[in-house]
N, C-alpha and C positions, 0 to 999 in steps of 0.2 A: 317683669315688672312689678306681679303681685309682690315679689319679695320685698321691693324697694318700699312699697307703699306699706307692707306689714313692718319694716325697721322704721319707717319715718313715725308710723302710729308709738311705737314704743318709745320712740325719742321725745313725742308730744307728750305724753302720758307722765314720763318720769319728770320732765319739766313741769307738768302741772302740779305734779306732787311737790316740787321744790318750792313752788310761789304757794302752794298750800300751806305747808311746813319748814318756811323760811330757815336756815340756819342762824344761829344769832351772831351778831356784830362782834362780840366778846363776852368771853367768860373768864371768872375768878374764881379759885377753890381757895375757902378761908383756912388761913393755917393757925391764926391765933388771934382771938380776943383779947384787948387792953383794957378799954373801958366803956360805961354805958351811963348816960346822963339824959334823963327823959327820953326824947326820941332821937338823941345823937350819939351813936357807938363807934369807936376807933378800932378797927380791926387790920389784922395784917393779911395778906393774900399773895397768891401767884398767878400771874396771866396766864391762863391755858391756851386760849385762842384770841387773835384779835388785838384790838388797842383798846384800853378802859380810857375813858376821857372823863375831865371834871364836868359836874354840874349837868350830869345825865341821868334819865330816869332808869331804874333797873326791875329786875326782879329775883326774888330771894327762893332760891329751891333748897330742899334739903329731902337727898334720897332720889332724886328726880323728879319731885312733889312741888310743885309752888306752895309756898306757904307765906308770901305777901309780896311787898313792893316798897320801894324807896328812892332815894335821892343820892348820888355821890355829891359831897360838898366841898371835899377837898381830897388832894392826891398828894403823897410823899414819897420820895425816892432817895435813898442815902442821906436822909433828913433834909432835904431841900423840897420845898414846895414844887410841884410840876404841874402842868396840864394835862398830859398824858402818860400812862405806862405800857409799855409795847410787851408783847409776847416775847419770852419767857420770863420776865422780870417779876419781881417781887416788889411789894410797897404796902405803905399805909394808906388806909381809906377811910374817911370819914363818911358814915352814912347816916343819913335821917330817914329813919324808921320804925314804927311801932312794933314791928315784928323784932323777936329778940335774937340775933345772929349768933349761930355756934359755930364753933370747930368743924370742918368738914362741909358747911353749908357752900352754896354757889351763887355768886351774882352774876346774873345774866343780863347782857344788854341787848334787847331783843331786834331783831331785824324791823324797820318799818315794813307796814303791808304794800305789796307792789300793786295790788288791784284795789281800784277804789270801788 
């Protein structure tokens, strides 16, 4: 019985870690930057995980460090306006942010907090 209790404690600790550091719902790697005007930037990227959706708030990371935030205002796939882009597809993304986005940056759609 003590072995079962020990295993249960390990499972609970792992789940608590997942709650404290939830995985992002989506992540995009920037492959190309096209234009930047005021706070609007048109970039091309590949969806690494999850589904990128239109009108979501995102974090911008460079080399694993958060450098800014923004909002996706438009998505295009094969020159068509779309509401979402799934893994592992590529697409054009219009981002509204005061942070300049560069090739190699990642756009991360963070998971909402599970504990209030």
